[in-house]
OpenMM code with the backbone's topology and positions (N, CA, C; nanometers):
from openmm import Vec3, app, unit

residues = "UNK UNK UNK UNK UNK UNK UNK UNK UNK UNK UNK UNK UNK UNK UNK UNK UNK UNK UNK UNK UNK UNK UNK UNK UNK UNK UNK UNK UNK UNK UNK UNK UNK UNK UNK UNK UNK UNK UNK UNK UNK UNK UNK UNK UNK UNK UNK UNK UNK UNK UNK UNK UNK UNK UNK UNK UNK UNK UNK UNK UNK UNK UNK UNK UNK UNK UNK UNK UNK UNK UNK UNK UNK UNK UNK UNK UNK UNK UNK UNK".split()
positions = [
    Vec3(0.0406, -0.1390, -0.0115),
    Vec3(-0.0072, -0.0248, -0.0125),
    Vec3(0.0621, 0.1242, -0.0027),
    Vec3(0.1860, 0.1178, 0.0482),
    Vec3(0.2635, 0.2374, 0.0722),
    Vec3(0.3809, 0.2643, -0.0524),
    Vec3(0.3754, 0.1609, -0.1409),
    Vec3(0.4635, 0.1422, -0.2472),
    Vec3(0.3474, 0.2512, -0.3362),
    Vec3(0.2130, 0.1758, -0.3486),
    Vec3(0.0838, 0.2443, -0.4369),
    Vec3(0.0690, 0.3981, -0.4038),
    Vec3(0.0780, 0.4381, -0.2770),
    Vec3(0.1220, 0.5634, -0.2824),
    Vec3(0.2541, 0.6545, -0.2844),
    Vec3(0.3461, 0.5793, -0.2768),
    Vec3(0.4513, 0.6890, -0.3860),
    Vec3(0.4692, 0.6474, -0.4997),
    Vec3(0.4086, 0.5903, -0.5476),
    Vec3(0.3962, 0.6205, -0.6787),
    Vec3(0.2981, 0.6982, -0.7450),
    Vec3(0.1652, 0.7190, -0.7025),
    Vec3(0.0601, 0.7655, -0.7231),
    Vec3(0.1553, 0.9373, -0.6528),
    Vec3(0.2077, 0.9672, -0.5890),
    Vec3(0.2676, 1.0855, -0.5505),
    Vec3(0.3702, 1.1352, -0.6411),
    Vec3(0.4580, 1.0210, -0.6882),
    Vec3(0.5490, 1.0241, -0.7635),
    Vec3(0.4712, 1.1103, -0.8843),
    Vec3(0.3782, 1.0886, -0.9397),
    Vec3(0.2823, 1.0501, -1.0876),
    Vec3(0.2345, 1.2114, -1.0171),
    Vec3(0.1662, 1.2474, -0.9685),
    Vec3(0.1153, 1.3664, -0.8902),
    Vec3(0.1804, 1.4536, -0.9011),
    Vec3(0.3392, 1.4835, -0.8947),
    Vec3(0.4053, 1.5781, -0.8587),
    Vec3(0.4813, 1.6317, -1.0091),
    Vec3(0.4659, 1.4679, -1.0950),
    Vec3(0.5192, 1.5447, -1.2824),
    Vec3(0.4205, 1.6535, -1.3025),
    Vec3(0.5127, 1.7442, -1.3857),
    Vec3(0.4138, 1.8755, -1.4397),
    Vec3(0.2877, 1.8544, -1.5024),
    Vec3(0.2182, 1.9196, -1.5671),
    Vec3(0.1211, 1.8957, -1.6771),
    Vec3(0.1603, 1.8705, -1.7543),
    Vec3(0.2332, 1.9311, -1.8094),
    Vec3(0.2311, 1.9144, -1.9390),
    Vec3(0.3446, 1.7844, -1.9930),
    Vec3(0.3493, 1.7152, -1.9093),
    Vec3(0.3552, 1.5397, -1.9146),
    Vec3(0.3270, 1.4105, -1.8869),
    Vec3(0.1919, 1.5151, -1.8111),
    Vec3(0.0837, 1.4218, -1.8220),
    Vec3(-0.0635, 1.4284, -1.9598),
    Vec3(-0.0231, 1.5654, -1.9733),
    Vec3(-0.0981, 1.5726, -2.0997),
    Vec3(-0.0804, 1.5134, -2.2221),
    Vec3(-0.1828, 1.4437, -2.2504),
    Vec3(-0.1577, 1.4262, -2.4185),
    Vec3(-0.1905, 1.4810, -2.5532),
    Vec3(-0.1426, 1.4647, -2.6318),
    Vec3(-0.1455, 1.5536, -2.7578),
    Vec3(-0.3309, 1.4999, -2.7796),
    Vec3(-0.3792, 1.5813, -2.8665),
    Vec3(-0.5202, 1.5309, -2.9631),
    Vec3(-0.4631, 1.4632, -3.0693),
    Vec3(-0.5589, 1.3536, -3.0966),
    Vec3(-0.5236, 1.2729, -3.2321),
    Vec3(-0.5350, 1.3765, -3.4137),
    Vec3(-0.4334, 1.3416, -3.4156),
    Vec3(-0.4443, 1.4385, -3.5647),
    Vec3(-0.5979, 1.4493, -3.6172),
    Vec3(-0.6044, 1.5615, -3.7298),
    Vec3(-0.7801, 1.5403, -3.7620),
    Vec3(-0.6999, 1.5997, -3.8732),
    Vec3(-0.8208, 1.5425, -3.9791),
    Vec3(-0.8177, 1.5503, -4.1158),
    Vec3(-0.7930, 1.7140, -4.1346),
    Vec3(-0.8741, 1.8082, -4.0855),
    Vec3(-0.8522, 1.9395, -4.1230),
    Vec3(-0.7589, 1.9947, -4.0383),
    Vec3(-0.7253, 2.0059, -3.9312),
    Vec3(-0.5811, 2.0697, -3.9034),
    Vec3(-0.4626, 2.0003, -3.9276),
    Vec3(-0.4723, 1.8990, -3.9774),
    Vec3(-0.3166, 1.8338, -4.0012),
    Vec3(-0.2515, 1.7518, -4.1218),
    Vec3(-0.4060, 1.7486, -4.1742),
    Vec3(-0.4011, 1.6432, -4.3144),
    Vec3(-0.3810, 1.7566, -4.4275),
    Vec3(-0.5236, 1.8084, -4.4337),
    Vec3(-0.5458, 1.9113, -4.5389),
    Vec3(-0.4710, 1.9820, -4.6115),
    Vec3(-0.3791, 2.0434, -4.5178),
    Vec3(-0.2341, 2.1649, -4.5580),
    Vec3(-0.1455, 2.0498, -4.6266),
    Vec3(-0.1118, 1.9551, -4.5618),
    Vec3(-0.0308, 1.9037, -4.6348),
    Vec3(-0.0271, 1.8535, -4.7866),
    Vec3(-0.1390, 1.8133, -4.7672),
    Vec3(-0.2708, 1.7747, -4.9154),
    Vec3(-0.2528, 1.8978, -5.0543),
    Vec3(-0.2817, 1.9991, -4.9093),
    Vec3(-0.2986, 2.1192, -5.0010),
    Vec3(-0.1582, 2.1524, -5.1339),
    Vec3(-0.0791, 2.1516, -5.0350),
    Vec3(0.0821, 2.1864, -5.0756),
    Vec3(0.1205, 2.0978, -5.1442),
    Vec3(0.1272, 1.9413, -5.1058),
    Vec3(0.1900, 1.8103, -5.1943),
    Vec3(0.1310, 1.7499, -5.2856),
    Vec3(-0.0657, 1.7615, -5.3139),
    Vec3(-0.0654, 1.6677, -5.4222),
    Vec3(-0.2371, 1.7676, -5.4782),
    Vec3(-0.2539, 1.8357, -5.4504),
    Vec3(-0.4334, 1.8878, -5.4912),
    Vec3(-0.3948, 1.9461, -5.6336),
    Vec3(-0.2469, 2.0010, -5.6584),
    Vec3(-0.2316, 2.0109, -5.7793),
    Vec3(-0.2716, 1.9622, -5.9028),
    Vec3(-0.2321, 1.8114, -5.8527),
    Vec3(-0.2999, 1.7022, -5.9676),
    Vec3(-0.3962, 1.6273, -5.9531),
    Vec3(-0.3812, 1.6194, -5.8147),
    Vec3(-0.5269, 1.4774, -5.7826),
    Vec3(-0.6068, 1.5763, -5.7080),
    Vec3(-0.6729, 1.6833, -5.8269),
    Vec3(-0.8276, 1.6828, -5.8205),
    Vec3(-0.8943, 1.7245, -5.9530),
    Vec3(-1.0239, 1.7286, -5.9444),
    Vec3(-1.1085, 1.7205, -6.1057),
    Vec3(-1.0172, 1.8093, -6.2023),
    Vec3(-0.9959, 1.7504, -6.3357),
    Vec3(-0.9789, 1.8068, -6.4419),
    Vec3(-0.8046, 1.8003, -6.4509),
    Vec3(-0.7106, 1.7853, -6.3814),
    Vec3(-0.5930, 1.7248, -6.3636),
    Vec3(-0.5277, 1.6256, -6.4087),
    Vec3(-0.4366, 1.5958, -6.3703),
    Vec3(-0.3739, 1.4894, -6.4476),
    Vec3(-0.3751, 1.3511, -6.3105),
    Vec3(-0.4010, 1.3978, -6.2047),
    Vec3(-0.3827, 1.2737, -6.1044),
    Vec3(-0.5187, 1.2194, -6.1192),
    Vec3(-0.5211, 1.0808, -6.0709),
    Vec3(-0.6284, 0.9828, -6.1426),
    Vec3(-0.7613, 0.9873, -6.0481),
    Vec3(-0.7459, 1.0399, -5.9478),
    Vec3(-0.8685, 1.0489, -5.8616),
    Vec3(-0.8276, 1.1836, -5.7402),
    Vec3(-0.9376, 1.2496, -5.7212),
    Vec3(-0.9046, 1.3549, -5.6304),
    Vec3(-0.8795, 1.3444, -5.4879),
    Vec3(-0.7982, 1.3942, -5.4517),
    Vec3(-0.7685, 1.3980, -5.2137),
    Vec3(-0.7713, 1.5137, -5.2107),
    Vec3(-0.8736, 1.5792, -5.2435),
    Vec3(-0.9708, 1.6679, -5.1663),
    Vec3(-1.0658, 1.6764, -5.0290),
    Vec3(-1.1196, 1.5762, -5.0194),
    Vec3(-1.1856, 1.5407, -4.8843),
    Vec3(-1.1229, 1.3883, -4.7900),
    Vec3(-1.1940, 1.3914, -4.6561),
    Vec3(-1.1369, 1.2875, -4.5997),
    Vec3(-1.1990, 1.1851, -4.6490),
    Vec3(-1.3125, 1.2284, -4.7114),
    Vec3(-1.3930, 1.0888, -4.7677),
    Vec3(-1.2909, 1.0321, -4.8911),
    Vec3(-1.2387, 1.0867, -4.9814),
    Vec3(-1.1344, 1.0732, -5.0713),
    Vec3(-1.0234, 0.9950, -5.0248),
    Vec3(-0.9440, 1.0750, -4.9418),
    Vec3(-0.7933, 0.9882, -4.9041),
    Vec3(-0.8274, 0.9089, -4.7978),
    Vec3(-0.9067, 0.8912, -4.6838),
    Vec3(-0.8924, 0.7403, -4.6331),
    Vec3(-0.8946, 0.6242, -4.7280),
    Vec3(-0.9663, 0.5475, -4.8536),
    Vec3(-0.9145, 0.4786, -4.8422),
    Vec3(-0.8017, 0.4728, -4.9801),
    Vec3(-0.7286, 0.5710, -4.9661),
    Vec3(-0.6094, 0.5967, -5.0435),
    Vec3(-0.4801, 0.5851, -4.9085),
    Vec3(-0.5467, 0.6116, -4.8173),
    Vec3(-0.3924, 0.6114, -4.6885),
    Vec3(-0.2846, 0.4823, -4.7024),
    Vec3(-0.3250, 0.3984, -4.7407),
    Vec3(-0.2079, 0.2752, -4.7131),
    Vec3(-0.1278, 0.3492, -4.8395),
    Vec3(-0.1633, 0.3589, -4.9963),
    Vec3(-0.1129, 0.4076, -5.0694),
    Vec3(-0.0018, 0.5212, -5.0870),
    Vec3(-0.0942, 0.6628, -5.0424),
    Vec3(-0.0300, 0.7611, -5.0173),
    Vec3(0.0742, 0.8017, -4.9185),
    Vec3(0.0707, 0.6752, -4.7896),
    Vec3(0.1815, 0.6846, -4.7118),
    Vec3(0.3040, 0.6019, -4.7556),
    Vec3(0.2740, 0.4774, -4.8995),
    Vec3(0.3872, 0.3871, -4.9194),
    Vec3(0.4468, 0.4369, -5.0184),
    Vec3(0.3751, 0.5384, -5.1454),
    Vec3(0.4374, 0.6492, -5.2703),
    Vec3(0.4809, 0.7410, -5.1704),
    Vec3(0.4893, 0.8188, -5.0446),
    Vec3(0.5518, 0.9181, -4.9700),
    Vec3(0.6465, 0.8748, -4.9395),
    Vec3(0.6800, 0.7580, -4.8859),
    Vec3(0.7953, 0.6846, -4.8483),
    Vec3(0.8999, 0.6444, -4.9602),
    Vec3(0.8601, 0.6286, -5.0362),
    Vec3(0.9481, 0.5531, -5.1509),
    Vec3(0.9401, 0.6811, -5.2742),
    Vec3(0.9123, 0.8218, -5.2269),
    Vec3(0.9686, 0.9106, -5.2554),
    Vec3(0.8805, 0.9119, -5.4348),
    Vec3(0.7530, 0.8217, -5.4373),
    Vec3(0.7553, 0.8361, -5.5799),
    Vec3(0.6442, 0.9643, -5.6183),
    Vec3(0.5747, 0.9979, -5.5493),
    Vec3(0.4870, 1.1236, -5.4739),
    Vec3(0.5139, 1.2028, -5.4036),
    Vec3(0.5033, 1.2828, -5.3747),
    Vec3(0.4937, 1.4128, -5.5094),
    Vec3(0.6048, 1.3551, -5.6619),
    Vec3(0.5906, 1.4091, -5.7677),
    Vec3(0.6816, 1.3848, -5.8596),
    Vec3(0.8221, 1.4751, -5.8488),
    Vec3(0.9064, 1.3984, -5.7399),
    Vec3(1.0340, 1.5243, -5.7411),
    Vec3(1.0873, 1.5277, -5.8462),
    Vec3(1.1025, 1.4669, -5.9133),
    Vec3(1.1999, 1.5081, -6.0420),
    Vec3(1.1594, 1.6509, -6.1014),
    Vec3(1.0331, 1.6971, -6.0844),
    Vec3(1.0173, 1.7793, -6.1753),
    Vec3(1.0111, 1.9143, -6.1142),
] * unit.nanometer
topology = app.Topology()
chain = topology.addChain("A")
for resn in residues:
    res = topology.addResidue(resn, chain)
    for name in ("N", "CA", "C"):
        topology.addAtom(name, app.Element.getBySymbol(name[0]), res)
């Protein structure tokens, strides 16, 4: 019991910033700006990309592929 009290005291004495968890990423706050900068020039209606990447509903099914081609530096076409 004394050990539990000591652990609890140690945790409660930590600065609040260490205890706070960062919120999960959101499409609007975290993803959309990256897509606008790197993808939407081509991935929008009427342009060269084969599918649009404008909304969360359009991006979500492509997430695994987007991650893979980004890590492999296939997209965006950096050679341009």
